[in-house]
N, C-alpha and C positions, 0 to 999 in steps of 0.2 A: 438568450441563455441567461439562467436566475446565479448571481452572487454564489449558489452553494455548489449550484456546475460551474461554474468561475473555479472556484476555491479545489473541490477536486479533482478538475482538465490539470489546474499546476500542479496540484498534487500528486497525481499520479505522471508523470511526466518527469519528475522530482527520484521520484523513487524506482519508473524503468533506468533511469542515465544510473542509477547508481548500483541498482543489478545489474545492468551493461560490463559495474566498471570490475569490482567487488567481487565478480563469481564469473568475468573473463567470457561472458556469451557473448554472441550478438542480439542484435535489440528483437527482433522480430519472438525469439526463443526463453529474453527476458516478460518481451507481453503478454507472450501465449501463458509464460511462465506466474506471474502476479493475478491477470484477466483471469484463471480459475483460481483463484486464488477464495476461500473464508473471508483475510484479511481485505481486498477488493470489493467480495461483497459487504462487506460490515460500510466502506466504505463511499456505497453507493446507497445502505440505506440515509434513510437523513436524520430517521429519528433515533440511531447512537449517540448524532453528531461525531460521530468522532472524524466528518471531512475541518472539521474548526482545529485539529491540533496538527501541532503541525508533519511535513514530510517526515524528519526527523525520528517524529515517532510511531508513526505511520510505520518506516522503513522496519521498524525496531523489533512491533508484533509482527509483519511481517516472519521478519529471522527467527522470531520464537513457533511460528507456524512451522516455516522452516523446521527448522533442528528436532522441535517438538509432536511436529504435526496437531498441533492447536495453537488457541494463539493465547498468549497468560498477560495476563494485566497483573504485572508486580503489586503494584499499587493498591487494586482491592481488596 
């Protein structure tokens, strides 16, 4: 397992746990929700460098995607 894979895996674990807690859904549903998102696709794309960001930052992008139907990066 590469360092990038490890960083992504830790980030995904944190986000899934947060989805379960904040949305009051079961673990499988949270996994399906996140794994089918654009945020997850970008997290897995090494070119984006998103795997280097904190899980809090990535979760914020995911929340924006849920709320607005797309990822919003306000700092750009």
